[in-house]
C-alpha positions in Angstrom: 106.5 -13.7 52.1 105.1 -11.5 54.8 104.6 -12.7 58.6 101.1 -13.7 59.2 99.1 -11.2 61.5 98.7 -12.7 65.3 94.6 -12.0 64.7 95.0 -14.2 61.4 96.7 -17.2 63.3 94.3 -17.3 66.1 91.4 -16.8 63.7 92.8 -19.9 61.5 93.4 -22.0 64.8 89.8 -21.9 65.8 88.7 -21.9 62.2 90.3 -25.2 62.5 89.2 -26.6 65.3 85.5 -25.3 64.3 85.8 -27.6 61.0 87.3 -30.3 62.4 84.9 -31.0 65.0 87.4 -30.8 67.9 85.3 -27.5 68.9 81.7 -28.5 68.8 78.4 -26.7 67.5 77.3 -24.6 70.5 80.5 -24.8 72.7 81.3 -21.8 74.3 84.9 -20.4 73.7 87.3 -19.1 76.3 86.7 -15.5 76.8 88.2 -12.5 75.4 90.6 -12.0 78.3 91.5 -15.9 78.6 92.5 -15.9 74.6 94.5 -13.1 75.0 96.2 -14.3 77.8 96.8 -17.7 76.2 98.3 -16.4 73.0 100.2 -13.4 74.6 98.4 -10.8 72.7 96.0 -7.6 73.3 92.4 -7.6 73.3 91.7 -5.7 70.6 93.6 -8.6 68.8 91.4 -11.2 70.0 88.5 -9.3 69.3 89.8 -9.0 65.6 90.0 -12.6 64.8 86.5 -13.4 66.4 85.0 -10.7 64.2 86.6 -12.5 61.4 85.3 -16.0 62.9 81.6 -14.2 62.4 81.9 -13.1 59.2 82.9 -16.9 58.3 79.8 -17.9 59.9 81.9 -20.2 62.2 81.0 -18.3 65.5 78.1 -16.8 67.2 78.5 -13.7 69.9 75.8 -13.5 71.9 75.4 -10.2 74.1 76.6 -10.7 78.1 77.6 -14.6 77.3 80.2 -14.8 75.0 81.4 -16.6 72.2 79.9 -19.8 70.7 80.7 -22.4 67.8 78.2 -22.7 64.6 78.1 -25.4 62.2 80.1 -24.4 59.4 77.1 -23.6 56.8 77.3 -26.1 53.8 78.7 -24.4 50.7 77.6 -24.2 47.1 78.9 -23.0 43.7 79.8 -19.0 44.9 81.3 -16.4 43.3 83.8 -14.8 46.2 83.7 -10.7 46.7 87.0 -10.1 48.5 87.4 -6.5 50.2 89.6 -4.9 52.6 87.9 -5.4 56.3 88.6 -1.4 57.0 85.7 -1.1 55.2 82.9 -2.8 57.1 79.8 -4.3 55.5 77.4 -1.3 56.3 79.8 1.0 54.4 78.2 2.4 51.5 81.3 1.2 49.1 80.7 -2.5 50.1 76.8 -2.0 50.1 77.1 -0.9 46.4 79.3 -3.8 45.4 77.2 -6.1 46.9 73.9 -5.2 45.2 75.9 -5.6 41.6 77.2 -9.1 42.6 74.3 -10.3 44.0 72.3 -9.3 41.0 74.6 -11.4 38.3 74.9 -13.8 41.0 71.1 -14.2 41.2 70.7 -14.4 38.0 73.3 -17.3 37.3 72.2 -19.2 40.2 75.1 -19.2 42.1 75.9 -17.8 45.5 77.8 -14.7 46.7 80.1 -14.6 49.6 81.8 -12.1 51.1 85.4 -12.2 52.2 87.0 -9.6 54.2 90.6 -10.2 54.0 92.7 -6.8 54.7 96.2 -7.6 56.1 96.1 -11.5 55.3 96.2 -14.0 52.5 93.0 -14.3 50.6 93.6 -18.5 51.0 94.3 -18.6 54.3 93.8 -21.7 56.5 90.6 -22.2 57.8 89.0 -19.3 55.4 86.0 -19.5 53.4 87.7 -19.2 50.0 90.1 -22.1 51.1 87.0 -24.2 51.9 85.3 -23.4 48.6 88.9 -23.8 46.5 89.5 -27.3 48.0 85.6 -28.6 47.4 86.1 -27.4 44.1 82.9 -24.4 44.3 84.8 -21.3 43.7 83.6 -19.7 40.3 85.6 -17.1 40.3 86.8 -14.0 42.5 85.5 -10.5 42.7 88.1 -8.1 43.8 87.1 -4.6 45.4 90.5 -3.6 46.6 94.1 -4.3 46.1 95.1 -7.6 46.7 98.4 -9.3 45.9 99.0 -9.9 42.2 101.1 -12.6 42.6 98.7 -14.8 44.9 95.5 -13.4 42.0 97.6 -14.9 39.3 98.3 -18.3 41.1 94.3 -18.7 41.5 94.0 -18.1 38.0 96.7 -20.7 36.5 94.2 -23.1 39.2 91.1 -22.1 36.7 89.9 -19.7 38.8 88.5 -16.4 37.1 89.4 -13.0 39.2 88.2 -10.2 37.7 89.0 -6.5 39.8 86.8 -3.7 40.0 88.4 -0.3 39.6 91.5 -1.6 40.8 94.0 -2.2 37.5 97.0 -3.7 37.9 100.3 -2.9 36.6 102.6 -5.4 34.6 100.2 -8.2 35.6 97.3 -9.8 33.5 94.8 -9.4 35.7 91.3 -8.6 34.2 89.5 -5.4 35.1 86.3 -3.6 35.1 86.8 -0.3 35.2 84.8 2.8 37.0 84.0 4.9 34.7 85.1 8.3 36.2 85.4 10.9 33.1 81.7 10.5 32.7 81.2 11.4 36.5 83.6 14.0 36.3 82.0 15.7 33.3 78.5 15.7 35.0 80.3 18.1 38.0 82.7 19.7 36.1 80.8 20.5 32.7 78.2 23.2 34.5 80.9 24.6 36.7 83.0 25.4 33.5 79.8 26.5 31.8 79.0 28.8 34.2 82.7 30.3 33.8 84.5 28.9 36.8 88.6 28.8 35.6 90.1 28.2 38.9 88.8 24.3 39.9 90.2 22.5 42.3 90.7 18.4 42.6 91.4 17.0 46.0 92.7 13.0 45.6 93.6 9.9 47.0 97.5 9.0 46.2 98.7 9.2 42.7 101.0 5.7 43.1 100.8 2.7 44.9 102.8 -0.7 44.1 101.5 -2.9 41.4 98.2 -0.6 40.9 97.0 2.2 38.9 95.5 4.6 41.4 91.8 6.2 41.3 93.4 9.5 41.9 95.4 9.5 38.8 92.4 8.4 36.6 90.8 11.4 38.2 93.7 13.5 37.5 93.6 12.4 34.3 89.8 13.2 33.6 90.4 16.6 35.4 93.1 17.5 32.9 91.3 16.3 29.9 87.9 18.1 30.7 90.1 21.4 31.2 91.7 21.2 28.1 88.6 20.5 25.8 87.3 23.6 27.5 90.2 25.5 26.5 91.3 26.6 30.1 94.7 26.3 31.4 95.5 23.5 33.8 97.0 24.6 36.7 99.1 21.7 38.6 98.9 23.4 41.7 95.3 23.0 42.1 95.5 19.6 42.2 95.7 18.3 45.3 96.7 14.5 46.2 97.0 12.7 49.2 96.0 9.8 51.6 92.2 9.8 51.3 91.6 11.5 55.0 89.8 13.8 56.9 93.5 15.6 57.6 93.9 15.4 54.3 90.6 17.3 53.5 91.0 20.0 56.0 94.6 20.7 55.0 94.3 20.4 51.1 91.3 23.0 51.4 93.4 25.5 53.2 95.8 25.5 50.5 93.5 25.8 47.3 91.6 28.6 49.2 95.1 30.5 49.5 95.3 30.2 45.7 92.1 31.2 45.1 89.8 28.5 43.9 86.2 28.8 43.1 85.4 25.5 42.9 86.6 22.0 44.3 85.9 18.9 43.3 86.5 15.9 45.8 87.3 12.1 45.4 86.1 10.0 48.5 84.3 10.4 51.7 86.9 10.8 54.3 88.7 13.8 52.4 85.1 15.4 51.9 84.6 15.0 55.5 87.9 16.8 55.8 86.5 19.7 53.6 82.9 20.1 54.8 84.5 20.3 58.6 86.9 23.1 57.4 84.3 24.8 55.6 82.4 25.1 58.6 85.2 26.2 60.9 85.8 29.0 58.1 82.1 29.8 57.9 81.6 28.8 54.3 78.6 27.8 52.3 79.7 24.6 50.0 76.9 25.9 47.4 78.3 29.3 47.4 81.7 29.5 47.8 84.4 27.7 47.1 81.2 25.5 45.5 82.4 22.2 46.5 81.1 18.9 44.0 81.9 15.4 44.9 82.6 11.8 43.8 81.6 9.8 46.8 79.7 6.8 48.1 77.3 8.5 50.0 76.1 11.3 47.7 72.3 11.0 48.4 73.0 12.3 51.8 74.8 15.5 50.8 73.2 19.0 50.7 74.9 20.0 47.1 75.7 18.3 43.9 77.3 15.1 43.8 77.7 12.3 42.2 77.7 8.2 43.3 80.7 6.4 42.1 78.7 3.5 39.7 80.4 0.4 41.7 76.9 -1.6 41.7 77.3 -1.3 37.8 80.8 -2.3 37.4 80.4 -4.9 40.2 77.4 -6.6 37.9 79.2 -6.4 34.6 82.8 -8.3 36.9 80.5 -11.1 37.7 79.2 -11.7 34.5 82.6 -11.9 33.4 83.6 -14.1 36.0 80.9 -16.4 35.3 81.3 -16.1 31.2 85.2 -16.9 31.6 84.2 -20.0 33.8 81.6 -21.2 30.9 84.3 -20.6 28.2 
């Protein structure tokens, strides 16, 4: 089993103290400096633990005054939305998922709990998910980011329906609601092919990850299928997978420019930011050459043709699947 991160240990200890009443509602927690000294960690680690306590509704941070314990909220039957806390609550990806999940949960008369879970067990001591499980109020779990498939199967064995949005697990029987990349790609790729473009590059995330089929692999298949269906040659050197980062977008675009691309399809916001940054440095216009087309979380804000990934619709379908499994 992986070791428990230090920020999680701090979070779990204070979550237990607040839930048990040892730390009473309104009590002031030690300062960040005091907690860092007590646990022998950096202030960054302490801030991360406090942030998770705020997400769990157990701590209120008051500007200039410190952190104070809050009364644990009474729980009601709920679906949990688990996502990597690298993705902040205001991130478009999370907002899309929340919109779809909330719509389905509201129709069914159940609550939706947000569960940021980067680097820790879904059911760690003191977590909202652990409390929902203990009180038999968890209707199911919607997964927006990769999680430990063994832990997920254990939850399903306990009668908790789990459904993943867009993340398909290899060798594990975890239900998935797929995000339709092919339709979105057809919307972007079809007009390029119709306009006579033949050298169309593709920038995606990684093609392989442990236990899961990646979005990069799905997009690569969609790109290959669309080109083949149009009778165009598929040049593997025009597909550059990477780590979904700004630097990947910058370096990959340079390579594609050297290979004479006429247009580039980009998957994901960080890679797209790198592509646009490099184009500005080179004095290139994304609407003139090479043409940029993107599958992104922020499609509405872009001054060129882009498509938002349909996560809201997929999240809504996933919650419906969870609740139908619970009823049956």
